[in-house]
N, C-alpha and C positions, 0 to 999 in steps of 0.2 A: 644371814642376809648381807651383813657388812662385807663378808668375804667375796660375795658376788659383786657387790658395788665396787670394791677395790680392784677386783680382777678386771671388770669392765673399764674402770678408770685407767688401768695400766696399759690398755690397748693403745691409747693415744701416745704416751711417751715412747713406747717400744716401736711403734710404726713410724713415728717422727724421726727417731734415731736411725732406723733402717733406711728411711728415705734420704736422710742427710748422708749416710755412709755410701748408699748406692750412687748418689750424685757425685760424691768425692771420688769414687773409684771408677765410675763409668760415664759420668756426665749425663746420666739418664735417671729418671725416677719412674719406676714402672707404674702403670695405671692401677694395678691391683692395690697398691698402697693407698692411693686416694679413695678408691672405691671401698676398701675395707674400713677406712676411717669414717666415711659417710655412713656405711652400714652399721658400724659400732656406735655411732653417735646417738642414734635414736634409743636403743635400749639403755645406754649409759645415762642419757638425759632423763628417761622415764624412771629408772631405778634410783637415780640420785634425788628424786623428788622435786626436780625443777618444775616450776609452774609452766603452763602452756605459753604464757606470755613471754617468759624467759627463753623458752625453746624457740619461739618465733623470732625473738631478738637475735638469738644465735644464728638462725637461718638467714636473717636479713644481713647480719655482719658477714657471714660466709658468702652470700651472694654479692655483696658489695666488694669483698676481697677478690672474688672471681672476676668481676668486671675490671677492677684495678689490675689484677694479674694479667688479664687478657690485653689490657692496654700496654702494660710493660713488655709483654711478649711481642705485641705488634710493633713496638718501638725498637725491639731488638735488645732490650736491656736484660731480659731473663729468658730462660727456656720455657717451653710449654709445661714440662713437668714441674718446674719451679712455681709457675703460676697456679697450677692445680694444688700443689702442696701448700702454698700460701693460703689458698681459699679454704681448704679443709682444716688447716690449723686455726684459721680465724673462726671457723664454725665452732670448733671445740673451745676456744677461749672466750667466745661470745663478746657481748658489748662491754662488760666490765674489764675484760682482759685485752681488748682491742688496742688501746693506746699503748699499754706496756709492751704488747706484742710487736707493734710497729717500731717502738723505740729500741727494744732489745734486738730486733732483727736488723735494724739499721746499724746499731753499734757492732753487732757480730759481723755484719757485712763489711764494715770498715776495717775491722781487725783482720778478717779473712783476706781482704784485698791487700793489706800491708804484708801479711804473712806470705801470700802468693808472690807478690812483687819481690820480697826478700828471697824467696825460694828461686825465683827466676833471675836474680841479680848476677848469677855466675859464680857466686861464692860456693854454692852447693853442687856445682856441675858434676864433680866426680861421684858424689853420693847419689844424685838424681840419675846419672847415666847407668849406674850399677843397680839401681832399684827396680822394683816391679814396674810393669807397664803402666799402671795407673799413675804412679809417681812420675814417670817420664812424661806422660801426657800433661800432668799438672805443672811440671817444670818447663814445658815448651814456651818459648818466647812468643808472646801474642796470643796465647791460648785463652780459652774461656775460663770463667770463674764459676765454680760449682756453688751457686748461691743457695741451693737446697740445704747446705750445711748451716748457713746463717739463718735460714728460715727455721730449721729444726732447733737451733740454739735459742732463737727468739721465742719460739713456741714453748719450749720447755721452761724457760725463765718466766714466761707470762702465765703459764698454765695454772699455778696456784691462785692467781687473781681471777680466774674464770669462774663462771657460775656453777659448772659441774663439779669442779674440784672443791669449791666452797660448800656446795650442797652436801658432799659426802665427807670431806675432811673437816669442814668448819663447824 
């Protein structure tokens, strides 16, 4: 039984990493990642033994994050895929992991911003020019920021604080 619990629990970090990497390399996060995370949440929550009230809180946090993500998308701060990834990651970390998730995501976003600015500073122009297409896109002056990377890092860092992880691992 514990093997099934851990397998279901691993769906979250694996898909969060895939979402972050897809955003890094293509500036898109496919919808199937968000949909798979939503679909896997319910069996993971039930098998973890989370009470229905805790599952409801997770749903409320995810919905709140979706509204926040939609607002950030409407303001042009993040892409639509980033907003969806943000919401499903918030669903998985729940109420107990929401604040750490926000904090870690903000810190990772700041570090990512500085790294991208450094990459775009001109110092790495020969490396970027000879690199793969995704690296050239990343190094373009005035290009977008793949914030899905920061969301994935924040989610992975906060996940142990979440109700599902504590229910299985704690």
